N, C-alpha and C positions, 0 to 999 in steps of 0.2 A: 456507486451502483448498489441499491438495496439488496439484501440477501433474500432469496426466494425460499418459500416453505418447501419441505421435502416433497419430491414428486410423487412418492408412493404412499402418502399418508392415508388416502382413502382406501387403497387396497389393504393396508395393514388393519384398518378398522374392520373391513369385511372378513378378513381371516380370523381375527379374534372373535367376531360374532359367530362364525361357523363353528369354531371350537366350543364356544359356550353352548350353542344349540345342541351339538352332539353329546356333550357332557350331561345335559338335561335329559336326553333320551336314555342314556345309560343309567342314570340315577332312577328314572321312572321304572325301567325294566327290573333293576335290582330290587327296588321297593316292592314291586309286584311279585317277584319271585319269593321274597321273604314272607309276604303275606300268604301266598299259596302254600309255602312250606309249613307255616304255622297252622294253617287250617286243614290242609289235605295231606300233609306229610312232606312231599317234595315234588316240585315240578322241574325235573332234570332238564328237559328240553328248553324250557324258558330260561333257566339259569345259564345253560350253556350258550344260548343265543346272546344273552347279556355279556357273557365273558368274551365271545367272539367279536361282538360289536365294540367292546372296550378295546380289544387288540387293534381293531381297524381304526378306531379313533386315535389310539396312541401313535400308530404309524402315520395317520393323516396329520396329526399334530406335529410330528417330527418333520414331515414334508413342508408344512406351512412355516415352521420356524426356520427351516433352511431357505425357503423362498424369501422370508423377511430379511434374513441376513444378506442374501443376494441383492435385495432391494436397497438395503443400507449401503452396500458397497457401491452400487451404481449411483446412489445419491451423493456419496462422498466424492466420487469421480467427477460428477457433474459440477459440484461446488469447486473442486480444484480447477476444472477447465474454465469456469467462470472467473476465478481469481487470476488465472494465467492470461485470459483475454483482457481483463481489466488492467493488469500490469502492462501488457503490450500497448494498450490504448492510451494510458495516462502516465506511464513512468519510463524514464530512460533505462534501457536494458543494461548499460554498463554501471552506472552510478546508483541506480534506483532512486534518483531524484525525480521530481516532477518534470514532465516534458513540456513542450510549448503549448499543447492542448490543455493540459491541466493548469499551467500557469495562466493562460487566458481566462479560464473559468474562475480561478482564485482571484485574479485581478478584478474581474467583474464583480465578484462578491464583495471585495474590499471597497470598491468604488460605491457600491450600494450601501454598505455599512457606513462609509464616510458621509454619505448624504444624510443618513439618519442621525448620526452622532455629531456632525459638524467638525470632526477631527481629521487631520491630515494623515496621509499614508506616504510611503516612500518606496521607490523602485531603484535598485542599484544594478548596474550593468558591469560585470567584471570580465577582464581578459587577462590571461596569464602572460607575463612579459618574457619568459625564457623557456617556452615550451617546445618550440620547433627544434632547437639544438639537441634536446633530450631524445626526441624521436629519431633524428638523423643519426645520432651517435649510438644509441642503444636499442633502437627498434620500437615499433608501435606497442608491443606488449608492455614494455616498461613505461611508455607514455600513458597507457591505460591505467597502470598502477598509480601513477601520479594523479590522474583525474579522479580516481576513486578516493585517494587520500585527501585531495582538495575538497571533495564532496563531504567527507566526514568532518573536516575542520569547519566548513561553512555551517553545517548543522549545529555544531557546538557553539557557534557565535550568536545564534538567534533563539527566539522563543518558539515554543511548539506551535503557536498560532500563526507564526510567520511562514513564508514559503521560500524554499530554495529550489531552483530549477536549473537544469542544464539546457542552455539555449542552443548549443551545437558546438562541436569541436572543443576548444578550450575556453569557451565563453559560458558564463553562468549569470543567472539573475537572482537577486534576493529581493523579496517584497516584504515590507514591514507595514502592518496595518494598525489603525487606531493609535496614533502618536499623541498629538495634542491639538487643541483648537487654535492655539497660537502658532503662527507660521515659523517665527524665529526659534521658539522652543522646539518645534518639530524638527527644524534643521539641526539644532544642537543634538537632539536625541538620535536622529539618524546618523549624524556625524560620529557620535561615540561608537555606534555599532559598526560603521564603515571602517573606522580606524582600528577597531578590534579585529575585524576581518583582515585588513591589510597587514597588520602585525602578525597575525596567526599564519597567514599564507606565506609570509616571508621567512618563517622558521625553516631550518634545513629539513629535507626529506630523505629518509633512508628507505629505499625501495628494494624489496627482496624478490628476485626473479628465480623461479624454479626451472631447472634445465632437465633435459632427458637424462634418466638414470637417477634422478632424485637430488642431484647436486644443486646448490643454491648460490646465486651471485647477488651481492649487495651493491646497490648503486646509490651513492650520495649525491643529492642534487639540490641546488638552491634556485628558487623560482619566486619572483615577486609578482604583484598584480597591479593593474591600473583599474581604478574604480570610478565610474561615473554615476552620480545620483541625482534624482529629481523628486520633488514632492508632487503629490496629487491630492485633490479634494473634490468630493462630489463627482460630477461628470463634466467638469470644466474643460477637460481634454479627453480625447479618445484614447483607447488602449494603444493604438498604433503610435499616436503622438507621444504618449508617455514613454514608451520603449525607445522611440527614436531620439527623444531628448536625452534619456539616460545614456544611450549609445554615443551621442555627440559629446556629452560630458566626459565619457570614458576616453574617447580619442583625444580630447583636449588634455586629459591627464597624461596620456602617452607622449604627446608632443611636448609636454612640460617637463619631461624627464623620467616618467614611469614611476612605479611604486608610490603612487599618489592617489588621493581622493579628491575628486572635483565635483562640485555641485552645479547643476545647470542653472544659469542665471545669477550665480554668485561670484 
């Protein structure tokens, strides 16, 4: 969502213009008073009028500056509200990863880029193998801590141009763009990333839960993942088909023993 220009920019320009106009009036009166004083001695009334007007302008200037500060506060508040709305619309509230809507948008962009470059991309569907027992034993708050840590590890395994999304529950999707024009080399590249993710997620988790009163409880947990992957190029398949094939490959990995990477069609 592009950032909008400040709402009150036109008002600020008007305020500055009014200050400049009043200052010109003051200067003209002061110049006239000085000329009269040099020719006729002193024009007290005119000089006092200029001083009075100067005080009024000073007060008006303070009022305008206060108004501009209020405008700036309102503008900042509007920007913060826009950012919050954008986060709710496109990002998962727990992990701050892309949600399904943003994933769909990114996948569409990657398919369009693949059409231009002739290079393959890959989608990986991940499911945690040992997540439910953690929730059942220690509660959903500890389960949430695990999901947050999984999100951090996934981000560390991919490039900034790639996309990591939470698909729902303990399911995640990783999308890799612009691999290679050769299919087998693309499979190899995606396989390296998938194995890196599998190994990273299999490392032990030390989760710290804060209790009432400030006490902390540490929970050590081991959780592997089953990963299904599929290549895509151009628009040979729809987004729905790409995700469905990655999901099918993931379930085949689970049926084959879990903690595995399985490529659709291989």
